[in-house]
N, C-alpha and C positions, 0 to 999 in steps of 0.2 A: 608354148601357148604364151602371147604377150600378156602384161599385166590387164589391160584393158579388156581385153576378149573374155579372159577369166572371171574379171569383175562381172561382165555384163552376162554371161553364161550363168554364172552362179546364183545372181540377183534374179534372172527371170526364172530359173529352176525353183526358188523360193517363193516366186509369185509376187516377188517386190517392185513396184514402179520406181522409178529413179527420183521422184518426189518424197516416196516413203522412206527411201534410203538416205536420202540428204537431211531430211527430218532427224532420222535417228542419229545421224552424225552431226546435227547441228552446222552442215552447211548448205549453199544453195544449190538447185535442182542443176544449173550450169556448171556447177563443179562436178558434180559426178558425172554428167555428160563429157565434160573433158577429160575426166580420167577414164573413161571407156572408149573415147577414141583415141587417147594417148598423147593428147596435146600437152597435159600436164599430169604429175604424178603426185599423189597422197604422200605426208611426210610420213616417219616411221609411228610416231604416236597413231595416226589414223589408220595405218596400215593393219597395226595390232587390231585396233578397234573393228576394222573392216573384215580382219579374219574371225572375229568373234561372231559378229552380226552374220555374215556370211556362210557360216562354218564351213571354212576353208583353210587350209595349212598356208601358214607364211611360206612354208619350202615351196609350195605350188604357186604360189602369187609372185614370188619373185625370181623362180625361174625362167627362164625363156629356151625353148626349142631350138630358135634361130641361132643366138649368139650365145659363148659360155656364159657372159655376165649381163643381165637384163639391164635397160636403160634406167629403170628404178633405181636399180642397187647404186648406179653411179650418181642418179639424184639424191638419194639419202646421204654417199657419201660426200657430195658438195654440201649438201645443208648441215651435216655435222660439221665439215671445216669453217663453215661462214658462221656456225654457232659459236666456234671455238675462236676464230677471228674477232668476231662480235664481243666476245667475252673478255677476251687480251685488250681489245680496244675501251671497252668500260672501265676495265682494272687503271689501263693507263690515264686515261680520263680523270677517273676519280682520284686517283695519285697525285696528278697534276692540281685539280681543284683544292686538295686538301693541303699541298705544298704551298700553293698560292696563298691560301688562306692563312696557312701559318706564318708565312713570310709578311704578309700584312699584319697581323698581329703583332709580330715581335719589332717589325719597324715603327709601330702605333705604341708600342710600349716602350721602346727605347727613346721616341722622340719625346714622348710623354714625362718621361722619368730625366731626360737630356743626360742619355748615355753616348757620350762624345764618339765611342767606337763603333758604335751602330748608325748614327747619324753622319759618320764620314762617310760609310758605303752605301748610304741610301741614296738609290738612283733618282728617288724623287724631288730631293732636296737640291736648291741651287747655292753656288758659293755668294754670299752677299758681303758688302762693305756698308758697316753701320757705325754711328757715332755715340759716344758715352762721355759722362763726366767722372772724374776719378775724386776720391776723398782726399781730403787735404796729406793725409799720411798713409801708404800703403805699406801694409805688413803682412807678406805672403799673397795669397789669391784673393783678386778683387773680383767682388759680386757687383754687377750693376747693369742698368738697364740700357741696353745699346738699341737705337733707333736705327731702321733701314730704309726709312722713306720720310718724306716730307708729313705724311698723312698720321704719323705717329707708330707705325708698324713696325715691330721690334719683338726683343726678347731678352729675358734675364740670363745673363752668361757670366760665366767665371774664367777668370784667366789671369795670366802673370803679367804684368806692365812696367814696372820698375817704377820709381818716385817721381811724382810730379813736380812743376816748379809753379810759382805764383801765375806765370803768364800761360805755361804749359799744362794744363791740368783736365786736358781732353783725350780722348784716346779714338783712333780709327781702328776698327776690328774687323778684319776678314774672318768669316766663318760660313760654317755651312751647317744650319741648325744650331747644337749645341757645341759643335767641334770647332774650335778656334784656330785658325793656322797661323793667323799673324796679327799683331798688336803695334801701333805707334803711336805715342805720344804726342801731340799736336797742342798747337795755341788755337784760341779761338778764329782768329784772322784765316786760318788754315782750313777751317771749316766751310762748305760752302753754304752761302748765304740762304738758300731754302731749308738748310739742315740746321742751322745755329738754333733756331728756336727748340726743335726735337730734342736736340742734344742736351739741351738745360743749362742751368749755372750752376745746380747747388746738387750735392752729392745725398742720395738718400738709399737706406737700404731695404733689401727685400722683406715685407711683412705679409706673410699667407692671408690674413683677415682682411687686409686692404687690398692687396694686389692680385689676391685669386691665385690660380695655379700659375706654376711658373712657365709651363706649356702645355699646349691640347694635344688630343689624341689625333689631330690631322697630322699626318706625316709627310705632306707634300707641301710645296710653297703655294 
């Protein structure tokens, strides 16, 4: 006997209407009707509850006289497979979100703390050319403000430059965030006219109290 027929016969034997059974199972009457005419099948959890409500064994509900394995068994098998696929997809999605979140945090932290190795591989940063002024005498690494555009946008960068002269005391810096890939000492006349004012003429050191943070948490240009 098919599942739908078994459900209908047992329901009627117990004197239950489709609506009463539907209310007990917290589904609609149309759902019960579709189960009984074989157009749809209940899931495994509902089958267990149907077995209890209708006082009929799962073995009798699931077995069919016409075919070795009833269609409902195939349906339950498909439901289980779909749930497994959904769970795997959910795990992959959550993992990707966590990985992306971790990457964003790492890029932000690296940019904020001017970790050159992280800025170098940051796909959201672009390589820029900026100008800055050098101190009168360079000893080791220079720390100066490098302007990237005529509107004053730039950043504090550390790099090795070599010794400036009286006329050549500015630098052209090629950088990606805090990662400096090239430095060239230039004269003022070699600086584009629109950038000369931003490049400045007097070197001054970085002071956190007056200049604020060296870089922001924004990890993109």
